[in-house]
C-alpha positions as CSV (number, residue, x, y, z in Angstrom):
1,M,-14.8,-14.6,-87.2
2,L,-16.7,-14.9,-83.9
3,T,-13.4,-16.6,-81.9
4,P,-11.8,-13.0,-82.4
5,T,-14.9,-11.2,-81.2
6,F,-15.7,-13.6,-78.0
7,L,-11.7,-14.0,-76.6
8,W,-12.0,-9.9,-76.8
9,A,-15.1,-9.6,-75.2
10,Q,-13.6,-11.7,-72.5
11,R,-10.5,-9.9,-72.1
12,S,-12.5,-6.8,-71.8
13,G,-14.9,-8.0,-69.1
14,T,-12.0,-9.3,-66.8
15,P,-11.9,-6.9,-63.9
16,S,-8.1,-7.6,-63.7
17,T,-7.0,-4.3,-61.4
18,P,-9.3,-4.4,-58.7
19,K,-8.8,-7.4,-57.5
20,M,-5.4,-6.1,-56.7
21,T,-6.3,-3.2,-55.3
22,N,-8.7,-5.3,-52.9
23,Q,-5.8,-7.8,-51.6
24,N,-3.8,-4.7,-50.8
25,T,-6.7,-3.1,-48.6
26,T,-7.1,-6.3,-46.9
27,R,-3.4,-6.8,-46.2
28,A,-3.5,-2.6,-45.0
29,N,-6.2,-3.3,-42.4
30,S,-4.7,-6.7,-41.1
31,S,-1.1,-5.0,-40.7
32,T,-3.1,-2.0,-38.8
33,T,-5.5,-4.1,-36.8
34,P,-3.2,-5.3,-33.9
35,A,-1.5,-2.6,-33.2
36,T,-5.2,-0.7,-32.6
37,Q,-5.6,-3.4,-30.1
38,I,-2.5,-3.7,-28.4
39,S,-2.9,-1.0,-25.0
40,E,0.1,-0.9,-22.9
41,R,-2.0,0.6,-20.2
42,G,-0.5,1.3,-16.4
43,T,-1.8,2.4,-12.6
44,W,-0.5,4.9,-10.2
45,A,-2.7,4.5,-6.7
46,I,-2.5,6.0,-3.7
47,G,-4.3,3.8,-0.5
48,L,-5.4,3.8,2.6
49,T,-5.1,1.2,4.7
50,T,-6.2,-0.5,8.7
51,T,-4.7,-3.1,10.1
52,T,-5.0,-5.4,13.1
53,N,-2.0,-4.1,14.4
54,S,-3.0,-0.4,14.6
55,G,-6.3,2.3,14.9
56,I,-8.6,2.6,12.3
57,F,-6.1,4.7,10.4
58,G,-2.9,2.4,10.2
59,G,-1.0,4.0,7.2
60,L,-0.6,5.3,3.6
61,N,0.2,3.3,0.2
62,F,1.5,3.8,-2.8
63,R,1.4,1.6,-5.7
64,K,2.3,1.3,-9.9
65,S,1.7,-1.3,-11.8
66,W,1.7,-2.0,-15.5
67,N,-0.7,-3.6,-17.8
68,K,1.5,-5.2,-20.6
69,N,0.7,-9.1,-19.8
70,P,-3.2,-9.1,-19.1
71,N,-3.0,-11.6,-17.2
72,R,0.4,-11.0,-15.1
73,Q,1.2,-7.6,-13.8
74,P,4.5,-6.3,-12.3
75,I,3.9,-4.0,-9.2
76,I,6.0,-1.7,-7.2
77,G,4.9,-0.2,-4.3
78,L,5.9,1.7,-0.5
79,D,4.0,1.3,2.7
80,L,3.9,4.0,5.3
81,V,2.2,2.5,8.5
82,N,2.2,2.6,12.3
83,L,3.0,-0.5,14.1
84,K,1.5,-1.5,17.3
85,D,1.7,-4.5,19.6
86,Y,-1.7,-6.2,20.3
87,R,-1.4,-6.3,23.8
88,E,-1.1,-2.4,24.0
89,F,-4.4,-1.0,26.0
90,T,-5.0,3.0,27.2
91,S,-4.2,3.4,30.5
92,P,-8.0,3.8,32.7
93,F,-6.6,7.0,34.9
94,S,-7.0,10.4,32.6
95,Y,-6.3,13.7,33.4
96,N,-8.9,16.4,31.5
97,G,-9.6,13.6,29.5
98,R,-6.1,13.3,28.5
99,S,-4.8,9.3,28.1
100,Y,-1.9,7.3,27.4
101,T,-0.9,3.7,26.3
102,E,0.3,1.8,29.6
103,G,3.7,0.7,29.7
104,K,4.5,1.5,26.0
105,L,8.2,2.4,25.7
106,N,8.4,2.4,21.9
107,N,6.1,3.3,19.0
108,L,7.8,1.9,15.4
109,L,6.9,3.2,12.1
110,I,7.5,0.9,9.2
111,A,8.7,1.7,5.5
112,R,8.0,-1.1,3.1
113,P,9.4,-0.6,-0.4
114,E,8.4,-3.6,-1.8
115,F,8.1,-5.1,-5.4
116,G,6.0,-7.9,-6.8
117,M,3.3,-9.0,-8.8
118,Q,-0.8,-9.5,-9.5
119,W,-2.6,-12.1,-11.5
120,M,-5.8,-12.0,-13.0
121,L,-7.9,-14.3,-11.3
122,F,-11.6,-13.1,-12.7
123,K,-12.0,-10.5,-15.4
124,K,-14.3,-8.3,-15.4
125,S,-17.3,-9.2,-18.0
126,S,-18.5,-7.1,-21.1
127,E,-20.9,-5.2,-19.6
128,G,-18.9,-4.2,-16.3
129,G,-18.3,-5.4,-12.9
130,A,-15.5,-6.8,-10.2
131,A,-12.1,-7.9,-11.4
132,L,-10.5,-10.2,-8.6
133,K,-7.0,-10.1,-9.2
134,G,-4.2,-12.0,-6.2
135,I,-1.1,-10.3,-5.2
136,L,2.3,-11.5,-3.8
137,A,5.3,-8.9,-2.7
138,T,7.7,-8.4,-0.9
139,G,10.8,-6.2,-0.1
140,P,12.5,-4.7,3.1
141,S,10.9,-3.5,6.5
142,L,12.6,-0.4,7.2
143,G,11.6,-0.2,10.8
144,F,12.1,3.3,13.1
145,K,12.1,2.9,16.7
146,I,10.8,6.0,18.1
147,P,10.8,6.3,22.5
148,Y,7.0,7.3,23.6
149,Y,6.6,10.3,25.2
150,V,4.3,11.4,27.8
151,D,3.2,14.6,29.6
152,V,4.4,14.9,33.0
153,S,3.4,17.7,36.0
154,Y,5.2,18.1,38.8
155,L,5.9,20.7,41.6
156,D,9.4,22.6,41.2
157,P,10.4,22.8,44.3
158,N,12.8,26.2,43.6
159,S,9.7,27.9,42.2
160,G,6.8,26.3,44.1
161,R,5.0,26.1,40.7
162,T,3.3,23.4,38.5
163,I,5.9,22.1,35.4
164,I,4.4,20.2,32.7
165,K,7.1,18.3,30.8
166,S,6.9,15.9,27.7
167,I,9.6,13.0,28.8
168,P,10.1,9.5,28.0
169,Y,7.9,6.8,29.3
170,T,11.0,4.9,30.3
171,E,11.8,8.1,32.7
172,A,8.6,8.5,33.8
173,I,8.0,4.9,35.2
174,N,11.6,5.6,37.1
175,S,9.7,8.9,38.6
176,S,12.3,10.9,36.8
177,P,11.8,13.9,37.7
178,S,10.3,12.7,41.0
179,R,6.7,12.7,42.5
180,S,5.9,13.5,38.9
181,V,2.4,12.8,37.6
182,I,1.2,11.3,34.1
183,I,-1.6,13.5,32.4
184,G,-1.3,12.3,28.8
185,E,0.0,11.3,25.7
186,G,3.3,13.2,24.2
187,G,3.7,13.9,21.0
188,Y,3.8,11.1,18.4
189,F,7.0,12.7,17.1
190,A,8.5,14.3,20.5
191,G,11.2,11.3,19.9
192,S,11.7,11.1,16.9
193,G,15.7,12.8,17.1
194,N,16.0,9.7,19.2
195,A,14.7,7.3,17.0
196,K,17.3,4.0,16.0
197,L,16.5,2.2,12.9
198,A,15.1,-1.8,12.9
199,P,15.7,-3.7,9.9
200,G,13.9,-6.5,8.2
201,W,12.2,-8.0,5.4
202,H,8.7,-8.5,4.4
203,I,6.2,-11.3,2.5
204,K,2.8,-9.8,1.8
205,S,0.2,-12.1,0.1
206,G,-3.3,-10.5,-0.3
207,F,-6.7,-10.4,-3.2
208,D,-7.7,-6.7,-4.8
209,I,-11.1,-6.4,-6.4
210,E,-10.9,-4.2,-9.0
211,L,-14.1,-2.2,-9.0
212,N,-16.2,-0.7,-11.9
213,T,-15.6,3.0,-12.6
214,I,-15.9,5.6,-15.7
215,K,-13.0,7.1,-17.7
216,H,-9.8,6.1,-16.2
217,N,-10.2,6.5,-12.8
218,Y,-8.7,3.3,-10.5
219,L,-11.1,2.4,-7.6
220,S,-9.9,-1.1,-5.6
221,L,-10.1,-2.7,-2.2
222,E,-7.6,-5.3,-1.3
223,V,-7.1,-7.5,2.2
224,G,-4.5,-9.6,2.5
225,F,-2.0,-10.7,5.2
226,I,2.2,-9.8,5.9
227,V,4.5,-10.6,7.8
228,D,7.3,-8.6,9.0
229,V,10.8,-10.0,10.2
230,F,13.3,-8.2,11.8
231,Q,17.4,-8.3,12.4
232,N,16.8,-7.9,16.3
233,P,13.7,-8.1,18.5
234,V,11.9,-4.8,18.9
235,E,10.4,-4.0,22.4
236,I,7.2,-2.1,22.0
237,L,5.8,-2.8,25.5
238,N,7.3,-2.7,28.8
239,Q,7.5,-6.3,30.9
240,T,7.3,-8.4,27.4
241,T,9.1,-10.3,25.2
242,P,10.7,-8.8,22.4
243,R,9.6,-10.0,19.3
244,A,11.2,-10.2,15.9
245,V,8.2,-11.4,13.8
246,Y,5.6,-9.6,13.3
247,T,1.9,-10.5,11.7
248,T,-0.2,-8.2,10.5
249,G,-3.6,-8.6,8.6
250,Y,-4.5,-5.4,6.7
251,L,-7.6,-3.8,4.7
252,T,-6.4,-1.3,2.0
253,F,-8.8,1.1,0.0
254,F,-6.8,2.2,-3.5
255,F,-8.1,5.5,-5.6
256,G,-5.6,6.8,-8.5
257,R,-5.6,6.6,-12.4
258,T,-5.1,4.7,-15.5
259,Y,-3.2,5.2,-18.3
């Protein structure tokens, strides 16, 4: 009589159904947790740059990156810069405060579409701070050689009036028109109609310091080195040997958004 009663009590106290429920809940959580941890984010950014071959403002940069891999991200970009020869200097002669670059024959505007990779060297800490990335990119260098224009003043023999005219510097040093005086620099795009393409290739390497931001803002400071190799030598200054290889150090401030 005691044995059936004891077995019935043991079976009725066994929580078989809750154990199955807990196992199902654990499996469901394990299957959904990794999905919430995956974050395939990217970055859009625009940059303002200064280089060793330009003034304070050297050009604009556009960049997009994909962060599918936290340690290595592909990037694409576009640089629009004005490249100068390191031997350029402003003429000591001026007219009413206007100046021009002595001996300059051409402006060189470069568009650099590029593809590359950035590697995470030092990650941000859990409390914030900066991250350090290494960058290597390459792509074509599309140079546009634009004649350098200056404004000249000369006396018209027919009317006796003083005429101010914008002409290429090559004509000004040949005294055409006669007895002309250079009074200042012409417009940067004054000779854009006579621009010539100078194709080439470039390689860029640098370090990017990603600063700590709030929400989806993106700020970084990039410093690096660029080598441009053109198919043919590009003449920028008068009485100097044209070069096909130009080296540039750069500093760019990027700001944008992450998504």
